[in-house]
FILUM-851069 format. One record per residue (C-alpha): residue in three letters; z, x, y negated. Coordinates in steps of 0.05 Angstrom, whole numbers, plus 5000, padded with zeros to 4 digits. Each point is the difference from the previous one (the first is absolute). Example, Ala and Ser with C-alpha at 12.3 -4.5 7.8 and 13.67 -1.06 7.14 Angstrom:
// FILUM-851069
residuo = Ala&Z = 5156&X = 5246&Y = 5090 $
residuo = Ser&Z = 4987&X = 5027&Y = 4931 $
***
This chain:
// FILUM-851069
residuo = Met&Z = 7875&X = 0826&Y = 7415 $
residuo = Gln&Z = 5003&X = 4930&Y = 5027 $
residuo = Lys&Z = 5066&X = 4978&Y = 5032 $
residuo = Tyr&Z = 4991&X = 4970&Y = 5069 $
residuo = Asp&Z = 5042&X = 4955&Y = 5043 $
residuo = Tyr&Z = 4990&X = 5047&Y = 5060 $
residuo = Leu&Z = 4980&X = 5072&Y = 5009 $
residuo = Ile&Z = 4975&X = 5006&Y = 5072 $
residuo = Val&Z = 5001&X = 5070&Y = 5027 $
residuo = Gly&Z = 4949&X = 5005&Y = 5056 $
residuo = Ser&Z = 4936&X = 4960&Y = 5009 $
residuo = Gly&Z = 5003&X = 4990&Y = 5075 $
residuo = Leu&Z = 5006&X = 4932&Y = 5033 $
residuo = Phe&Z = 5072&X = 4987&Y = 4980 $
residuo = Gly&Z = 4990&X = 5017&Y = 4927 $
residuo = Ser&Z = 4933&X = 4964&Y = 4995 $
residuo = Val&Z = 5026&X = 4936&Y = 5032 $
residuo = Phe&Z = 5061&X = 5000&Y = 4956 $
residuo = Ala&Z = 4958&X = 5010&Y = 4938 $
residuo = His&Z = 4952&X = 4945&Y = 5020 $
residuo = Glu&Z = 5055&X = 4950&Y = 5012 $
residuo = Ala&Z = 5039&X = 5020&Y = 4937 $
residuo = Lys&Z = 4936&X = 4988&Y = 4959 $
residuo = Lys&Z = 4995&X = 4930&Y = 5029 $
residuo = Lys&Z = 5070&X = 4988&Y = 4974 $
residuo = Gly&Z = 4977&X = 5019&Y = 4930 $
residuo = Lys&Z = 5031&X = 5070&Y = 5002 $
residuo = Thr&Z = 4967&X = 5063&Y = 4973 $
residuo = Cys&Z = 4994&X = 5061&Y = 5045 $
residuo = Leu&Z = 4979&X = 5072&Y = 4995 $
residuo = Val&Z = 4982&X = 5032&Y = 5067 $
residuo = Ile&Z = 5000&X = 5076&Y = 5002 $
residuo = Asp&Z = 4981&X = 5048&Y = 5056 $
residuo = Lys&Z = 5005&X = 5076&Y = 5005 $
residuo = Arg&Z = 4935&X = 5003&Y = 5039 $
residuo = Lys&Z = 4931&X = 4996&Y = 4967 $
residuo = His&Z = 4987&X = 4932&Y = 5030 $
residuo = Leu&Z = 5034&X = 4933&Y = 5013 $
residuo = Gly&Z = 5017&X = 4973&Y = 5068 $
residuo = Gly&Z = 5051&X = 5048&Y = 5029 $
residuo = Asn&Z = 4988&X = 5018&Y = 5073 $
residuo = Ile&Z = 4951&X = 4943&Y = 5013 $
residuo = Tyr&Z = 4950&X = 5029&Y = 4951 $
residuo = Cys&Z = 4930&X = 5008&Y = 5028 $
residuo = Glu&Z = 4951&X = 5052&Y = 4974 $
residuo = Asn&Z = 4927&X = 4983&Y = 5006 $
residuo = Val&Z = 4968&X = 5063&Y = 5029 $
residuo = Asp&Z = 4924&X = 4995&Y = 5009 $
residuo = Gly&Z = 5004&X = 4925&Y = 5011 $
residuo = Ile&Z = 5059&X = 5001&Y = 5048 $
residuo = Asn&Z = 5069&X = 4976&Y = 4980 $
residuo = Val&Z = 5047&X = 5057&Y = 5019 $
residuo = His&Z = 5073&X = 4982&Y = 5009 $
residuo = Lys&Z = 5024&X = 5058&Y = 4958 $
residuo = Tyr&Z = 5072&X = 5000&Y = 5023 $
residuo = Gly&Z = 4992&X = 4981&Y = 5073 $
residuo = Pro&Z = 4973&X = 4938&Y = 5035 $
residuo = His&Z = 5026&X = 4931&Y = 4978 $
residuo = Ile&Z = 4988&X = 4938&Y = 5043 $
residuo = Phe&Z = 5028&X = 4936&Y = 4972 $
residuo = His&Z = 5034&X = 4957&Y = 5052 $
residuo = Thr&Z = 5050&X = 4944&Y = 4998 $
residuo = Asn&Z = 5023&X = 4936&Y = 5035 $
residuo = Asp&Z = 5019&X = 4970&Y = 4933 $
residuo = Lys&Z = 4945&X = 4953&Y = 4977 $
residuo = Tyr&Z = 5029&X = 4998&Y = 4929 $
residuo = Ile&Z = 4995&X = 5076&Y = 4994 $
residuo = Trp&Z = 4930&X = 4999&Y = 5030 $
residuo = Asp&Z = 4977&X = 4946&Y = 4952 $
residuo = Tyr&Z = 5032&X = 5039&Y = 4942 $
residuo = Val&Z = 4960&X = 5064&Y = 5011 $
residuo = Asn&Z = 4937&X = 4960&Y = 5015 $
residuo = Gln&Z = 5001&X = 4975&Y = 4928 $
residuo = Phe&Z = 4975&X = 5068&Y = 4978 $
residuo = Ala&Z = 4952&X = 5022&Y = 5055 $
residuo = Glu&Z = 4963&X = 4973&Y = 5060 $
residuo = Phe&Z = 5024&X = 5033&Y = 5065 $
residuo = Asn&Z = 4957&X = 5019&Y = 5059 $
residuo = Asn&Z = 5020&X = 4991&Y = 5072 $
residuo = Tyr&Z = 5015&X = 5073&Y = 5016 $
residuo = Ile&Z = 5048&X = 5007&Y = 5059 $
residuo = Asn&Z = 5037&X = 5066&Y = 5006 $
residuo = Ser&Z = 4989&X = 5028&Y = 5070 $
residuo = Pro&Z = 5017&X = 5074&Y = 4997 $
residuo = Val&Z = 4986&X = 5049&Y = 5056 $
residuo = Ser&Z = 5040&X = 5061&Y = 5017 $
residuo = Leu&Z = 4975&X = 5067&Y = 5026 $
residuo = Ser&Z = 5047&X = 5037&Y = 5047 $
residuo = Lys&Z = 4983&X = 5060&Y = 5043 $
residuo = Gly&Z = 4926&X = 4984&Y = 4994 $
residuo = Lys&Z = 5005&X = 4927&Y = 5019 $
residuo = Leu&Z = 4996&X = 4938&Y = 4956 $
residuo = Tyr&Z = 5051&X = 4944&Y = 5006 $
residuo = Asn&Z = 5004&X = 4932&Y = 4967 $
residuo = Leu&Z = 5057&X = 4980&Y = 4954 $
residuo = Pro&Z = 5047&X = 4965&Y = 4998 $
residuo = Phe&Z = 5023&X = 5009&Y = 5072 $
residuo = Asn&Z = 4965&X = 4946&Y = 5041 $
residuo = Met&Z = 4963&X = 4990&Y = 5065 $
residuo = Asn&Z = 4942&X = 5043&Y = 4976 $
residuo = Thr&Z = 5049&X = 5057&Y = 4987 $
residuo = Phe&Z = 5033&X = 4992&Y = 5068 $
residuo = Tyr&Z = 4932&X = 4999&Y = 5035 $
residuo = Gln&Z = 4981&X = 5064&Y = 4963 $
residuo = Leu&Z = 5066&X = 5032&Y = 5022 $
residuo = Trp&Z = 5008&X = 4976&Y = 5071 $
residuo = Gly&Z = 4939&X = 4959&Y = 5020 $
residuo = Thr&Z = 5043&X = 4937&Y = 5005 $
residuo = Lys&Z = 4961&X = 4935&Y = 4996 $
residuo = Thr&Z = 5054&X = 4946&Y = 4999 $
residuo = Pro&Z = 5062&X = 4990&Y = 4958 $
residuo = Glu&Z = 5043&X = 5002&Y = 5062 $
residuo = Glu&Z = 4975&X = 5069&Y = 5019 $
residuo = Ala&Z = 5012&X = 5028&Y = 4930 $
residuo = Lys&Z = 5069&X = 4968&Y = 4995 $
residuo = Val&Z = 5023&X = 5030&Y = 5066 $
residuo = Ile&Z = 4981&X = 5070&Y = 4975 $
residuo = Ile&Z = 5034&X = 4991&Y = 4933 $
residuo = Asp&Z = 5063&X = 4968&Y = 5030 $
residuo = Asn&Z = 5006&X = 5056&Y = 5051 $
residuo = Gln&Z = 4993&X = 5054&Y = 4946 $
residuo = Val&Z = 5049&X = 4966&Y = 4954 $
residuo = Lys&Z = 5050&X = 4996&Y = 5057 $
residuo = Lys&Z = 4990&X = 5074&Y = 5017 $
residuo = Tyr&Z = 4997&X = 5031&Y = 4930 $
residuo = Gly&Z = 5033&X = 4949&Y = 4953 $
residuo = Cys&Z = 5072&X = 4990&Y = 4982 $
residuo = Lys&Z = 5045&X = 4942&Y = 4977 $
residuo = Asn&Z = 5020&X = 5028&Y = 4932 $
residuo = Pro&Z = 4943&X = 5042&Y = 4971 $
residuo = Lys&Z = 5025&X = 5050&Y = 4948 $
residuo = Asn&Z = 4933&X = 5026&Y = 4975 $
residuo = Leu&Z = 4926&X = 4982&Y = 4997 $
residuo = Glu&Z = 4982&X = 5033&Y = 5066 $
residuo = Glu&Z = 5054&X = 4963&Y = 5038 $
residuo = Gln&Z = 4981&X = 4935&Y = 4966 $
residuo = Ala&Z = 4926&X = 5008&Y = 5018 $
residuo = Leu&Z = 5015&X = 5018&Y = 5073 $
residuo = Ser&Z = 5045&X = 4939&Y = 5004 $
residuo = Leu&Z = 4946&X = 4954&Y = 4973 $
residuo = Ile&Z = 4934&X = 5024&Y = 5029 $
residuo = Gly&Z = 5014&X = 5056&Y = 5050 $
residuo = Lys&Z = 4977&X = 5072&Y = 5006 $
residuo = Asp&Z = 4924&X = 4997&Y = 5003 $
residuo = Val&Z = 4987&X = 4959&Y = 4937 $
residuo = Tyr&Z = 5054&X = 5039&Y = 4963 $
residuo = Glu&Z = 4973&X = 5069&Y = 5017 $
residuo = Thr&Z = 4927&X = 4981&Y = 4992 $
residuo = Leu&Z = 5000&X = 4956&Y = 4938 $
residuo = Ile&Z = 5067&X = 5005&Y = 4963 $
residuo = Lys&Z = 5036&X = 5067&Y = 5004 $
residuo = Glu&Z = 4952&X = 5050&Y = 4968 $
residuo = Tyr&Z = 4972&X = 4951&Y = 4949 $
residuo = Thr&Z = 5070&X = 4979&Y = 4977 $
residuo = Glu&Z = 5023&X = 5072&Y = 4994 $
residuo = Lys&Z = 4940&X = 5016&Y = 4956 $
residuo = Gln&Z = 5011&X = 4938&Y = 4959 $
residuo = Trp&Z = 5074&X = 5014&Y = 4985 $
residuo = Gly&Z = 5002&X = 5075&Y = 5005 $
residuo = Lys&Z = 5057&X = 4999&Y = 5049 $
residuo = Lys&Z = 5010&X = 5000&Y = 5075 $
residuo = Ala&Z = 5004&X = 4931&Y = 5031 $
residuo = Lys&Z = 5071&X = 5016&Y = 5024 $
residuo = Glu&Z = 5020&X = 5012&Y = 4928 $
residuo = Leu&Z = 4973&X = 4934&Y = 4974 $
residuo = Pro&Z = 5041&X = 4936&Y = 4998 $
residuo = Ser&Z = 4986&X = 4948&Y = 5053 $
residuo = Phe&Z = 4989&X = 4943&Y = 4950 $
residuo = Ile&Z = 4932&X = 5028&Y = 4980 $
residuo = Ile&Z = 4972&X = 4967&Y = 5063 $
residuo = Lys&Z = 5051&X = 4946&Y = 5015 $
residuo = Arg&Z = 4943&X = 4955&Y = 5019 $
residuo = Leu&Z = 4936&X = 5026&Y = 5032 $
residuo = Pro&Z = 4944&X = 4949&Y = 5007 $
residuo = Ile&Z = 4985&X = 4994&Y = 5074 $
residuo = Arg&Z = 4946&X = 4950&Y = 5019 $
residuo = Tyr&Z = 4982&X = 4980&Y = 5070 $
residuo = Thr&Z = 4933&X = 4974&Y = 4975 $
residuo = Phe&Z = 4934&X = 5033&Y = 4984 $
residuo = Asn&Z = 5010&X = 4994&Y = 4925 $
residuo = Asn&Z = 4986&X = 5059&Y = 4953 $
residuo = Asn&Z = 5019&X = 4963&Y = 4936 $
residuo = Tyr&Z = 5054&X = 5045&Y = 4970 $
residuo = Phe&Z = 5034&X = 4943&Y = 4962 $
residuo = Asn&Z = 5025&X = 4934&Y = 5027 $
residuo = Asp&Z = 4993&X = 4967&Y = 4932 $
residuo = Lys&Z = 4958&X = 4937&Y = 4991 $
residuo = Tyr&Z = 4967&X = 5025&Y = 4936 $
residuo = Gln&Z = 4970&X = 5069&Y = 4992 $
residuo = Gly&Z = 4941&X = 5035&Y = 4968 $
residuo = Ile&Z = 4975&X = 5046&Y = 4945 $
residuo = Pro&Z = 4981&X = 4975&Y = 4930 $
residuo = Ile&Z = 4924&X = 5002&Y = 4994 $
residuo = Gly&Z = 4985&X = 5052&Y = 4948 $
residuo = Gly&Z = 5068&X = 5034&Y = 5007 $
residuo = Tyr&Z = 5072&X = 4990&Y = 4977 $
residuo = Asn&Z = 4983&X = 5016&Y = 4928 $
residuo = Lys&Z = 4975&X = 4929&Y = 4994 $
residuo = Ile&Z = 5070&X = 4974&Y = 5013 $
residuo = Ile&Z = 5033&X = 5047&Y = 4950 $
residuo = Thr&Z = 4947&X = 4983&Y = 4947 $
residuo = Gly&Z = 5012&X = 4926&Y = 5012 $
residuo = Leu&Z = 5075&X = 5007&Y = 4996 $
residuo = Leu&Z = 4999&X = 5042&Y = 4936 $
residuo = Thr&Z = 4946&X = 4961&Y = 4961 $
residuo = Gly&Z = 5024&X = 4989&Y = 4929 $
residuo = Ile&Z = 5059&X = 5048&Y = 5008 $
residuo = Asp&Z = 5008&X = 5064&Y = 4961 $
residuo = Thr&Z = 4995&X = 5062&Y = 5044 $
residuo = Lys&Z = 5003&X = 5075&Y = 4989 $
residuo = Val&Z = 4985&X = 5055&Y = 5051 $
residuo = Asn&Z = 5017&X = 5074&Y = 4999 $
residuo = Ile&Z = 5069&X = 4981&Y = 4974 $
residuo = Asp&Z = 5060&X = 5032&Y = 5035 $
residuo = Tyr&Z = 5061&X = 4958&Y = 4984 $
residuo = Phe&Z = 5047&X = 5059&Y = 5008 $
residuo = Asn&Z = 4964&X = 5042&Y = 4949 $
residuo = Asn&Z = 5019&X = 4951&Y = 4945 $
residuo = Lys&Z = 5052&X = 4955&Y = 5032 $
residuo = Glu&Z = 5040&X = 4980&Y = 4939 $
residuo = Lys&Z = 4940&X = 4983&Y = 4956 $
residuo = Leu&Z = 4966&X = 4960&Y = 5055 $
residuo = Thr&Z = 5064&X = 4963&Y = 5019 $
residuo = Asn&Z = 5008&X = 4979&Y = 4927 $
residuo = Leu&Z = 4931&X = 4966&Y = 5002 $
residuo = Ala&Z = 5027&X = 4942&Y = 5041 $
residuo = Asn&Z = 5059&X = 4954&Y = 5010 $
residuo = Lys&Z = 5000&X = 5013&Y = 5075 $
residuo = Ile&Z = 4973&X = 5052&Y = 5048 $
residuo = Val&Z = 4968&X = 4987&Y = 5067 $
residuo = Phe&Z = 5003&X = 5066&Y = 5038 $
residuo = Thr&Z = 4961&X = 5014&Y = 5063 $
residuo = Gly&Z = 5009&X = 5075&Y = 5006 $
residuo = Lys&Z = 5052&X = 5041&Y = 5037 $
residuo = Ile&Z = 5069&X = 4972&Y = 4986 $
residuo = Asp&Z = 5034&X = 5069&Y = 5007 $
residuo = Glu&Z = 4953&X = 5028&Y = 4947 $
residuo = Phe&Z = 5016&X = 4942&Y = 4953 $
residuo = Tyr&Z = 5073&X = 5020&Y = 5003 $
residuo = Asn&Z = 4984&X = 5074&Y = 4993 $
residuo = Tyr&Z = 5021&X = 5015&Y = 5072 $
residuo = Gln&Z = 5073&X = 4995&Y = 4981 $
residuo = Tyr&Z = 5020&X = 4985&Y = 5072 $
residuo = Gly&Z = 4948&X = 5047&Y = 5030 $
residuo = Ser&Z = 4928&X = 4993&Y = 5021 $
residuo = Leu&Z = 4977&X = 4949&Y = 5051 $
residuo = Glu&Z = 4952&X = 5024&Y = 5053 $
residuo = Tyr&Z = 4928&X = 4978&Y = 5009 $
residuo = Arg&Z = 4938&X = 5020&Y = 5039 $
residuo = Ser&Z = 4938&X = 5017&Y = 4962 $
residuo = Leu&Z = 4926&X = 4998&Y = 5018 $
residuo = Arg&Z = 4940&X = 5043&Y = 4986 $
residuo = Phe&Z = 4928&X = 4975&Y = 5005 $
residuo = Glu&Z = 4936&X = 5039&Y = 5012 $
residuo = Asn&Z = 4936&X = 4960&Y = 4986 $
residuo = Lys&Z = 4931&X = 5018&Y = 5025 $
residuo = Arg&Z = 4931&X = 4968&Y = 4994 $
residuo = Leu&Z = 4960&X = 5004&Y = 5065 $
residuo = Glu&Z = 4925&X = 4990&Y = 5003 $
residuo = Lys&Z = 5003&X = 4953&Y = 5059 $
residuo = Val&Z = 5004&X = 4924&Y = 5007 $
residuo = Asn&Z = 5062&X = 5000&Y = 5044 $
residuo = His&Z = 5051&X = 5055&Y = 5014 $
residuo = Gln&Z = 5053&X = 4971&Y = 5047 $
residuo = Gly&Z = 4981&X = 4927&Y = 5010 $
residuo = Asn&Z = 5066&X = 4975&Y = 4973 $
residuo = Ala&Z = 5037&X = 4997&Y = 4934 $
residuo = Val&Z = 5064&X = 5032&Y = 5027 $
residuo = Met&Z = 5006&X = 5054&Y = 5053 $
residuo = Asn&Z = 5068&X = 5032&Y = 5015 $
residuo = Phe&Z = 5005&X = 5072&Y = 5024 $
residuo = Asn&Z = 5061&X = 5010&Y = 5043 $
residuo = Asp&Z = 4997&X = 5073&Y = 5020 $
residuo = Ser&Z = 5047&X = 5046&Y = 4963 $
residuo = Asp&Z = 4946&X = 5055&Y = 4995 $
residuo = Ile&Z = 4958&X = 4954&Y = 4955 $
residuo = Pro&Z = 5032&X = 5004&Y = 4931 $
residuo = Tyr&Z = 4980&X = 4931&Y = 4975 $
residuo = Thr&Z = 5028&X = 4934&Y = 5026 $
residuo = Arg&Z = 4937&X = 4957&Y = 4992 $
residuo = Ile&Z = 4930&X = 4995&Y = 4974 $
residuo = Ile&Z = 4979&X = 4940&Y = 4958 $
residuo = Glu&Z = 4927&X = 4980&Y = 4998 $
residuo = His&Z = 5000&X = 4954&Y = 4939 $
residuo = Lys&Z = 4933&X = 4964&Y = 5007 $
residuo = His&Z = 5025&X = 4964&Y = 5063 $
residuo = Phe&Z = 5052&X = 4962&Y = 4959 $
residuo = Glu&Z = 4943&X = 4963&Y = 4967 $
residuo = Phe&Z = 4947&X = 5005&Y = 5056 $
residuo = Gly&Z = 4958&X = 5047&Y = 4957 $
residuo = Lys&Z = 4927&X = 5013&Y = 5015 $
residuo = Gln&Z = 4992&X = 5063&Y = 4958 $
residuo = Lys&Z = 4960&X = 5057&Y = 5029 $
residuo = His&Z = 5058&X = 5048&Y = 4987 $
residuo = Thr&Z = 5075&X = 4995&Y = 5012 $
residuo = Ile&Z = 5065&X = 5023&Y = 4968 $
residuo = Ile&Z = 5058&X = 5023&Y = 5043 $
residuo = Thr&Z = 5071&X = 5019&Y = 4980 $
residuo = Lys&Z = 5046&X = 5044&Y = 5041 $
residuo = Glu&Z = 5073&X = 4981&Y = 4988 $
residuo = Phe&Z = 5054&X = 5053&Y = 5004 $
residuo = Ser&Z = 5074&X = 4983&Y = 5000 $
residuo = Glu&Z = 5041&X = 5050&Y = 4960 $
residuo = Lys&Z = 5070&X = 5017&Y = 4978 $
residuo = Trp&Z = 5014&X = 4968&Y = 4933 $
residuo = Thr&Z = 5020&X = 5040&Y = 4939 $
residuo = Lys&Z = 5009&X = 4975&Y = 4929 $
residuo = Glu&Z = 4931&X = 5024&Y = 4981 $
residuo = Lys&Z = 4967&X = 4955&Y = 5053 $
residuo = Glu&Z = 4990&X = 4926&Y = 5006 $
residuo = Ala&Z = 5053&X = 4964&Y = 5040 $
residuo = Tyr&Z = 4971&X = 4952&Y = 5052 $
residuo = Tyr&Z = 5051&X = 4984&Y = 5054 $
residuo = Pro&Z = 5076&X = 4995&Y = 4990 $
residuo = Ile&Z = 5040&X = 5035&Y = 5055 $
residuo = Asn&Z = 5051&X = 4945&Y = 5013 $
residuo = Asn&Z = 5051&X = 5039&Y = 5041 $
residuo = Asp&Z = 5075&X = 4990&Y = 4991 $
residuo = Glu&Z = 5008&X = 5058&Y = 4951 $
residuo = Asn&Z = 4945&X = 4975&Y = 4954 $
residuo = Gln&Z = 5024&X = 4928&Y = 5004 $
residuo = Lys&Z = 5069&X = 5021&Y = 4976 $
residuo = Ile&Z = 4969&X = 5035&Y = 4940 $
residuo = Tyr&Z = 4954&X = 4941&Y = 4986 $
residuo = Gln&Z = 5059&X = 4952&Y = 5002 $
residuo = Lys&Z = 5032&X = 5037&Y = 4942 $
residuo = Tyr&Z = 4936&X = 4994&Y = 4959 $
residuo = Lys&Z = 4995&X = 4926&Y = 5019 $
residuo = Glu&Z = 5070&X = 4988&Y = 4974 $
residuo = Leu&Z = 4980&X = 5032&Y = 4934 $
residuo = Ser&Z = 4937&X = 4957&Y = 4996 $
residuo = Ile&Z = 5039&X = 4936&Y = 5009 $
residuo = Lys&Z = 5040&X = 5016&Y = 4937 $
residuo = Asp&Z = 4936&X = 5012&Y = 4960 $
residuo = Ser&Z = 4983&X = 4928&Y = 4981 $
residuo = Asn&Z = 4941&X = 5021&Y = 4957 $
residuo = Ile&Z = 4964&X = 5035&Y = 5057 $
residuo = Ile&Z = 4965&X = 4969&Y = 5059 $
residuo = Phe&Z = 4988&X = 5047&Y = 5059 $
residuo = Gly&Z = 4944&X = 4982&Y = 5049 $
residuo = Gly&Z = 4955&X = 5030&Y = 5052 $
residuo = Arg&Z = 5002&X = 5052&Y = 5055 $
residuo = Leu&Z = 5027&X = 5057&Y = 4957 $
residuo = Ala&Z = 5047&X = 4961&Y = 4955 $
residuo = Glu&Z = 5032&X = 4963&Y = 5058 $
residuo = Tyr&Z = 4994&X = 5060&Y = 5048 $
residuo = Lys&Z = 4971&X = 4954&Y = 5053 $
residuo = Tyr&Z = 4936&X = 4999&Y = 5041 $
residuo = Tyr&Z = 4959&X = 4940&Y = 4977 $
residuo = Asp&Z = 4932&X = 4974&Y = 5023 $
residuo = Met&Z = 4956&X = 4971&Y = 4947 $
residuo = His&Z = 5016&X = 4927&Y = 5014 $
residuo = Gln&Z = 5074&X = 5016&Y = 4996 $
residuo = Ile&Z = 4990&X = 5034&Y = 4933 $
residuo = Val&Z = 4965&X = 4938&Y = 4973 $
residuo = Ala&Z = 5055&X = 4955&Y = 5027 $
residuo = Ser&Z = 5054&X = 5045&Y = 4971 $
residuo = Ala&Z = 4967&X = 5000&Y = 4931 $
residuo = Leu&Z = 4993&X = 4925&Y = 5001 $
residuo = Ser&Z = 5073&X = 4994&Y = 5021 $
residuo = Lys&Z = 5023&X = 5045&Y = 4943 $
residuo = Val&Z = 4958&X = 4960&Y = 4951 $
residuo = Lys&Z = 5032&X = 4935&Y = 5024 $
residuo = Leu&Z = 5069&X = 5030&Y = 4992 $
residuo = Glu&Z = 4983&X = 5027&Y = 4931 $
residuo = Phe&Z = 4974&X = 4934&Y = 4973 $
residuo = Ser&Z = 5045&X = 4951&Y = 5037 $
***
């Protein structure tokens, strides 16, 4: 078989950006993916004319004009603004926490009224040195918002009681004393018209790709195909779990076609109550302002991760960070392997951060 400059394991954003930039430098790349499609977690599946975000909703947002212009090379973006709503005890609330939320909770109409309530609750229920997520939330936003919109949802999301979760998960809670439901503060945001596959296709044009290829089923042979490896999978798996397994959270999705034009009136609705097993419902057509006479919804369930499941979120507590640090030290010694992405770096990344990270690694590689 052909010998390549780079074997890129994983066709998500990191791997695809790296391959694209390496090709521009005159390098040859083979991109492989264990799934039956390219694109990693941003892959969209067209279901009856609606682009379904197969692995959870992805909204591109950034303040970095260079990154925004970079992704706009491959697709035109619409002006979708993420404005999720949250259902708690039968009532709907706007997210992120803003004057609409505070009016829905308390009937307050001015920033001063809302701030007095929050300050009084923080003073009563908060503490100076929060040791867990519950103490952190109470110290930032007070009891009402915490118990209505944070506690049960977070416990479902992470599979642990809020008192057992580290405080850093919500070090900063967005609190707005304006009537602004835009979830992100970033200057640039939207959804690629026609779905994220357009971006992946643009990035990988002219590059050899193979799907349904599990790197670990034939690691030695695949490694020998290239001078260097770009690895975007789980770093602990790459090193055969020699220091133990890192922890992740997994997700499960249930899709359903509904014979109605509009199910929930919004792309993203959170479900806070612990007796509802899923964390949110995604109605995909709203990402692209669809006019179809039917709709597709996805119920998203947060689950305990096992090695048979997909890993979505790293659990960055102290114990896992110590294990990851050992793997990172190993990776630094491997000069022929470049690790990148959420799983390989055991770090939560948004899409714009992944693109920036890949571009940074490319610059370092070819400097």
